[in-house]
MARKE-147423 format. One record per residue: residue in one letter; x, y, z of N, C-alpha, C in turn. Coordinates in nm, 3 decimals. Layout:
! MARKE-147423
  code     n_xx     n_yy     n_zz    ca_xx    ca_yy    ca_zz     c_xx     c_yy     c_zz
     A        X        Y        Z        X        Y        Z        X        Y        Z
...
END
This chain:
! MARKE-147423
  code     n_xx     n_yy     n_zz    ca_xx    ca_yy    ca_zz     c_xx     c_yy     c_zz
     M    4.438  -10.206   -5.955    4.426  -10.142   -5.826    4.499  -10.008   -5.830
     D    4.430   -9.904   -5.790    4.485   -9.769   -5.793    4.551   -9.738   -5.660
     L    4.683   -9.725   -5.661    4.759   -9.702   -5.539    4.723   -9.568   -5.475
     G    4.701   -9.468   -5.557    4.665   -9.336   -5.504    4.533   -9.340   -5.428
     A    4.436   -9.413   -5.481    4.306   -9.425   -5.414    4.319   -9.502   -5.283
     E    4.403   -9.606   -5.284    4.423   -9.685   -5.162    4.490   -9.601   -5.053
     L    4.590   -9.521   -5.091    4.657   -9.435   -4.994    4.563   -9.327   -4.941
     A    4.476   -9.275   -5.028    4.379   -9.174   -4.984    4.280   -9.237   -4.885
     E    4.239   -9.360   -4.910    4.149   -9.429   -4.818    4.217   -9.454   -4.684
     L    4.343   -9.494   -4.688    4.418   -9.516   -4.565    4.433   -9.385   -4.487
     R    4.457   -9.275   -4.557    4.468   -9.145   -4.492    4.336   -9.107   -4.425
     D    4.223   -9.132   -4.492    4.093   -9.103   -4.434    4.066   -9.189   -4.311
     Q    4.102   -9.316   -4.320    4.086   -9.404   -4.204    4.173   -9.359   -4.089
     F    4.294   -9.312   -4.119    4.384   -9.263   -4.015    4.325   -9.141   -3.945
     R    4.260   -9.055   -4.019    4.197   -8.937   -3.958    4.082   -8.976   -3.867
     E    4.008   -9.081   -3.905    3.893   -9.123   -3.825    3.936   -9.203   -3.702
     Q    4.026   -9.298   -3.721    4.068   -9.386   -3.613    4.219   -9.411   -3.622
     P    4.299   -9.317   -3.574    4.445   -9.331   -3.591    4.502   -9.452   -3.518
     R    4.450   -9.486   -3.401    4.504   -9.600   -3.326    4.484   -9.731   -3.401
     V    4.370   -9.746   -3.463    4.342   -9.869   -3.536    4.436   -9.884   -3.655
     V    4.458   -9.776   -3.727    4.546   -9.781   -3.844    4.691   -9.807   -3.803
     I    4.736   -9.738   -3.698    4.874   -9.758   -3.651    4.893   -9.901   -3.602
     R    4.795   -9.953   -3.531    4.806  -10.091   -3.483    4.807  -10.189   -3.599
     G    4.722  -10.167   -3.698    4.720  -10.255   -3.814    4.851  -10.254   -3.890
     L    4.908  -10.135   -3.909    5.037  -10.127   -3.978    5.148  -10.187   -3.893
     G    5.140  -10.169   -3.762    5.238  -10.229   -3.672    5.233  -10.381   -3.677
     E    5.111  -10.436   -3.680    5.097  -10.582   -3.691    5.155  -10.632   -3.823
     L    5.135  -10.556   -3.928    5.190  -10.594   -4.058    5.343  -10.596   -4.053
     V    5.403  -10.497   -3.988    5.549  -10.492   -3.975    5.599  -10.609   -3.892
     V    5.530  -10.640   -3.782    5.573  -10.752   -3.696    5.567  -10.883   -3.771
     V    5.460  -10.904   -3.845    5.449  -11.028   -3.924    5.561  -11.037   -4.027
     A    5.593  -10.925   -4.090    5.703  -10.925   -4.188    5.836  -10.956   -4.120
     V    5.860  -10.899   -4.002    5.984  -10.927   -3.929    5.991  -11.073   -3.888
     L    5.880  -11.127   -3.842    5.878  -11.269   -3.804    5.905  -11.359   -3.925
     L    5.846  -11.326   -4.038    5.866  -11.407   -4.158    6.011  -11.400   -4.206
     V    6.064  -11.280   -4.217    6.201  -11.264   -4.264    6.300  -11.323   -4.163
     G    6.277  -11.296   -4.035    6.366  -11.349   -3.933    6.369  -11.500   -3.931
     T    6.252  -11.562   -3.941    6.246  -11.708   -3.945    6.314  -11.761   -4.070
     S    6.291  -11.696   -4.182    6.353  -11.740   -4.307    6.506  -11.731   -4.302
     L    6.557  -11.629   -4.235    6.702  -11.615   -4.226    6.764  -11.709   -4.123
     L    6.694  -11.734   -4.013    6.751  -11.815   -3.906    6.732  -11.965   -3.927
     L    6.629  -12.004   -3.997    6.598  -12.146   -4.012    6.712  -12.227   -4.072
     P    6.777  -12.181   -4.177    6.889  -12.260   -4.232    7.010  -12.269   -4.138
     R    7.023  -12.175   -4.046    7.139  -12.173   -3.957    7.119  -12.256   -3.831
     S    6.996  -12.297   -3.803    6.964  -12.375   -3.684    6.997  -12.293   -3.558
     V    6.994  -12.359   -3.445    7.024  -12.291   -3.319    7.168  -12.321   -3.280
     T    7.251  -12.220   -3.285    7.391  -12.234   -3.243    7.418  -12.128   -3.138
     G    7.538  -12.125   -3.089    7.574  -12.025   -2.989    7.561  -11.883   -3.039
     T    7.590  -11.861   -3.167    7.584  -11.725   -3.221    7.442  -11.683   -3.259
     T    7.354  -11.778   -3.289    7.218  -11.742   -3.330    7.117  -11.758   -3.218
     R    7.160  -11.807   -3.102    7.066  -11.832   -2.992    6.992  -11.704   -2.950
     A    7.061  -11.593   -2.940    6.997  -11.467   -2.899    6.894  -11.422   -3.003
     F    6.924  -11.440   -3.131    6.829  -11.401   -3.235    6.705  -11.491   -3.232
     W    6.725  -11.620   -3.210    6.611  -11.711   -3.198    6.525  -11.672   -3.078
     L    6.588  -11.641   -2.967    6.514  -11.602   -2.848    6.434  -11.474   -2.874
     A    6.495  -11.377   -2.938    6.424  -11.253   -2.971    6.306  -11.280   -3.064
     L    6.325  -11.369   -3.160    6.218  -11.402   -3.253    6.101  -11.470   -3.181
     V    6.133  -11.561   -3.091    6.028  -11.629   -3.015    5.955  -11.533   -2.922
     V    6.029  -11.446   -2.855    5.966  -11.348   -2.765    5.876  -11.254   -2.844
     L    5.920  -11.210   -2.961    5.836  -11.124   -3.045    5.710  -11.197   -3.088
     G    5.723  -11.323   -3.126    5.605  -11.401   -3.165    5.508  -11.421   -3.051
     V    5.559  -11.450   -2.932    5.473  -11.467   -2.815    5.402  -11.337   -2.781
     A    5.474  -11.226   -2.784    5.413  -11.096   -2.757    5.307  -11.063   -2.861
     F    5.333  -11.098   -2.985    5.238  -11.072   -3.092    5.109  -11.150   -3.072
     V    5.119  -11.271   -3.018    5.000  -11.353   -2.994    4.929  -11.309   -2.867
     L    5.004  -11.275   -2.762    4.943  -11.240   -2.635    4.870  -11.106   -2.638
     L    4.914  -11.013   -2.720    4.852  -10.882   -2.721    4.702  -10.890   -2.751
     P    4.660  -10.949   -2.863    4.516  -10.951   -2.889    4.439  -11.056   -2.809
     T    4.506  -11.161   -2.762    4.432  -11.268   -2.695    4.426  -11.253   -2.543
     L    4.520  -11.182   -2.483    4.520  -11.170   -2.338    4.522  -11.025   -2.292
     I    4.613  -10.946   -2.342    4.629  -10.810   -2.292    4.509  -10.722   -2.327
     D    4.463  -10.726   -2.451    4.349  -10.642   -2.491    4.222  -10.675   -2.412
     P    4.183  -10.803   -2.398    4.064  -10.830   -2.316    4.078  -10.784   -2.170
     L    4.198  -10.801   -2.113    4.218  -10.754   -1.976    4.209  -10.602   -1.967
     R    4.264  -10.534   -2.066    4.258  -10.387   -2.068    4.114  -10.338   -2.082
     H    4.038  -10.403   -2.171    3.898  -10.364   -2.188    3.817  -10.390   -2.062
     E    3.841  -10.502   -1.998    3.770  -10.534   -1.874    3.807  -10.435   -1.763
     Y    3.934  -10.400   -1.753    3.977  -10.301   -1.654    3.909  -10.167   -1.679
     R    3.905  -10.125   -1.804    3.839   -9.998   -1.836    3.690  -10.004   -1.802
     R    3.627  -10.117   -1.832    3.484  -10.131   -1.803    3.460  -10.124   -1.653
     L    3.544  -10.190   -1.576    3.527  -10.190   -1.431    3.556  -10.053   -1.370
     T    3.660   -9.986   -1.417    3.693   -9.855   -1.360    3.592   -9.749   -1.403
     D    3.538   -9.758   -1.523    3.435   -9.663   -1.565    3.308   -9.685   -1.486
     G    3.273   -9.808   -1.456    3.154   -9.840   -1.377    3.168   -9.792   -1.235
     R    3.287   -9.797   -1.177    3.309   -9.754   -1.040    3.292   -9.602   -1.028
     D    3.335   -9.528   -1.132    3.320   -9.382   -1.128    3.174   -9.342   -1.131
     E    3.090   -9.416   -1.202    2.949   -9.383   -1.212    2.877   -9.411   -1.082
     Q    2.921   -9.509   -1.004    2.853   -9.546   -0.880    2.882   -9.446   -0.770
     E    2.995   -9.379   -0.772    3.032   -9.287   -0.665    2.962   -9.157   -0.671
END
């Protein structure tokens, strides 16, 4: 696998659709944080000192799941409804 070619392809995709590329890279970072965070916290269990980190990890995971399953469909529906209202007026 040629790393230079892969980076050039990513750069081309970024020029065409920057939001999609940024979101994809952001999702990759979130998954990495969730994996590393879980791996670090799991041996320590839930104690008074790790409770805040566990809570942050769970909130990040919930937000990561809700974004594509709830927020995006609602946003698309809102845009569809508001664009349709402008055409009727």
